C-alpha positions in Angstrom: -102.0 83.1 11.1 -99.7 84.7 9.3 -100.2 88.8 9.1 -100.5 89.8 5.3 -98.4 92.0 4.2 -99.0 95.2 2.5 -96.3 97.1 0.0 -97.2 99.8 -1.8 -96.7 100.4 -5.2 -96.0 103.2 -8.0 -95.8 103.4 -11.6 -92.9 104.5 -12.9 -94.3 107.5 -13.6 -95.3 108.3 -9.9 -99.0 107.4 -10.2 -100.0 105.0 -7.1 -101.5 101.4 -8.3 -102.7 98.8 -6.4 -100.7 97.6 -3.5 -99.2 93.8 -3.3 -99.9 91.7 -0.6 -97.6 89.4 0.9 -97.4 86.4 3.6 -95.3 88.2 6.5 -93.6 85.2 7.0 -92.0 85.3 3.5 -90.2 88.5 3.4 -87.7 87.2 6.1 -87.7 88.5 10.1 -85.9 91.6 11.5 -82.5 90.5 13.1 -80.4 93.4 14.0 -77.7 91.4 15.5 -77.6 89.7 12.3 -77.6 92.4 10.4 -74.9 94.0 12.1 -72.7 90.9 11.5 -73.2 91.2 7.5 -72.8 94.7 7.2 -69.5 94.2 9.4 -68.6 91.2 7.0 -69.4 93.4 3.6 -67.4 96.6 5.1 -64.3 94.5 5.7 -64.7 92.7 2.5 -64.6 95.6 0.5 -61.1 96.6 1.4 -58.2 94.8 -0.4 -56.3 94.2 2.8 -52.7 95.0 1.5 -51.6 97.9 3.1 -48.5 97.7 4.4 -46.3 100.2 6.9 -42.3 99.5 7.5 -41.7 98.7 10.9 -38.7 100.4 12.4 -36.0 97.4 10.8 -36.9 98.7 7.2 -36.6 102.4 7.9 -33.4 103.2 5.5 -31.4 106.1 7.6 -28.2 105.9 10.0 -28.0 103.9 12.3 -25.5 105.8 14.6 -27.0 106.6 18.4 -29.1 109.6 18.7 -27.5 110.6 21.2 -25.0 109.6 24.2 -25.8 107.2 26.9 -25.4 108.8 29.7 -25.0 112.0 31.3 -27.7 114.0 29.3 -30.9 113.7 31.1 -32.9 111.8 28.8 -34.2 108.3 28.6 -31.7 106.2 26.9 -32.5 105.6 22.9 -30.4 104.0 20.1 -31.5 104.5 16.6 -33.7 107.8 15.6 -36.6 105.6 13.8 -38.2 103.7 16.9 -41.5 104.3 16.7 -42.2 106.9 19.5 -39.6 109.7 16.8 -41.4 111.8 13.9 -40.1 109.3 11.1 -39.4 106.3 12.5 -40.9 103.0 11.9 -44.9 102.0 12.7 -45.2 99.4 15.4 -47.5 96.6 14.9 -49.0 98.6 11.7 -50.8 96.1 8.8 -48.1 94.0 7.4 -49.9 93.2 3.8 -48.5 89.6 4.2 -51.7 87.8 4.8 -55.1 88.8 2.8 -58.0 87.8 3.9 -61.8 88.0 3.9 -64.5 87.3 5.8 -67.4 84.8 5.1 -70.8 84.3 6.3 -72.3 81.0 6.1 -75.2 80.6 3.0 -77.8 80.8 6.1 -77.1 83.3 7.4 -76.7 85.0 4.4 -80.0 84.4 3.1 -81.4 85.0 6.7 -79.4 88.6 6.7 -81.2 89.4 3.4 -84.5 88.4 4.6 -83.9 90.7 7.9 -82.4 93.7 5.3 -85.7 93.3 3.7 -87.8 93.0 6.5 -86.4 96.3 8.4 -86.7 98.5 5.1 -90.7 97.4 5.0 -90.6 97.9 9.0 -89.5 101.3 7.7 -92.1 102.0 5.4 -89.2 102.5 2.8 -90.0 99.9 0.5 -92.0 100.3 -2.9 -93.3 98.3 -5.8 -92.6 99.6 -9.6 -94.4 99.0 -12.1 -94.8 99.8 -16.0 -91.2 99.6 -17.0 -92.5 98.1 -20.6 -93.7 101.4 -21.6 -91.3 103.4 -20.2 -89.7 106.1 -21.9 -86.1 106.4 -20.8 -86.4 110.1 -19.9 -85.2 111.2 -16.6 -87.7 114.0 -16.4 -90.4 111.3 -16.4 -89.2 109.3 -12.9 -88.1 112.3 -11.4 -91.3 112.9 -10.0 -91.3 109.5 -8.4 -88.0 109.8 -6.7 -88.7 113.1 -5.5 -92.7 112.8 -4.1 -92.1 108.9 -2.9 -88.4 108.3 -2.0 -87.1 112.2 -0.9 -84.1 112.2 -3.6 -81.8 113.6 -3.8 -81.7 114.4 0.0 -82.2 109.9 0.4 -80.1 107.5 -1.5 -82.6 105.1 -3.5 -81.9 101.9 -5.0 -83.9 99.7 -8.1 -83.9 96.6 -8.2 -85.0 94.8 -11.2 -84.9 91.0 -11.8 -83.6 91.5 -15.6 -81.4 94.4 -17.5 -83.7 97.3 -18.6 -82.0 99.5 -21.0 -85.1 102.4 -20.9 -84.7 102.5 -16.9 -81.0 102.8 -17.1 -80.6 105.6 -19.6 -83.3 107.5 -17.1 -81.0 107.2 -13.8 -77.6 107.4 -15.3 -77.5 110.8 -15.1 -78.6 110.8 -11.0 -76.9 111.2 -8.4 -77.3 108.7 -5.2 -79.7 106.6 -7.5 -78.3 103.1 -8.3 -79.9 100.2 -10.6 -79.3 96.6 -9.6 -80.1 93.4 -10.4 -82.1 91.2 -7.5 -79.5 88.5 -8.4 -76.9 90.4 -7.2 -78.5 91.9 -4.4 -76.9 91.8 -1.1 -78.6 92.7 2.8 -75.5 95.5 2.6 -77.2 97.6 -0.4 -80.6 97.0 1.0 -79.4 98.5 3.8 -76.9 101.1 2.7 -79.9 102.2 0.6 -82.2 105.0 1.9 -85.4 104.2 -0.1 -85.5 100.9 -2.2 -87.7 100.6 -5.3 -88.5 96.9 -6.7 -90.4 95.2 -9.3 -92.5 92.1 -8.4 -90.6 89.6 -10.4 -87.4 91.3 -8.8 -89.2 90.9 -5.3 -90.5 87.3 -5.8 -87.0 86.5 -6.6 -85.5 87.7 -3.6 -88.6 86.2 -1.9 -86.7 82.6 -3.4 -83.6 83.7 -2.5 -84.8 83.8 1.2 -86.5 80.9 1.8 -84.9 78.5 -0.1 
């Protein structure tokens, strides 16, 4: 029988509430190798991959032989734009010709999302958040929660909601190392890159649905 997982819950102003209980098997399985692969893919795809350097044949300048072939005691060299010289071309550098992106199959993306969620639960770095409907939207009101539970501003915080929340956005807009994102846009990389996660009940249910498709 799968062990139930208790997720600590706080109101948006920092008051402790009744924990949420979930079936542990529905929250994903910790898989370090899969997470490593997923993070590599996400980080690689953040780059445009259009960088380009000049080869020795593309550097503008004189093609005159740098010094005579024999009698100098030095190695034989032709043009001064060889890769071994300062100001010369670059050997084996990026060409910018064929930008490409890495990809994970859907099943692996879902499994990686579950592994990231399981990792945060294992590290006790995930909590539920409630009472958004009555939240005033003041930054000072949510600072107690961020500082006492998530160790902000030392640690980065990700707040995950299921729908748009104007009051929450207004409260978090001017805080450094705090980001707000919808559950439908969350990836494994988002969960892993944040030090602490706050998530609403509907957002967590949405993630669990995606993980167990």
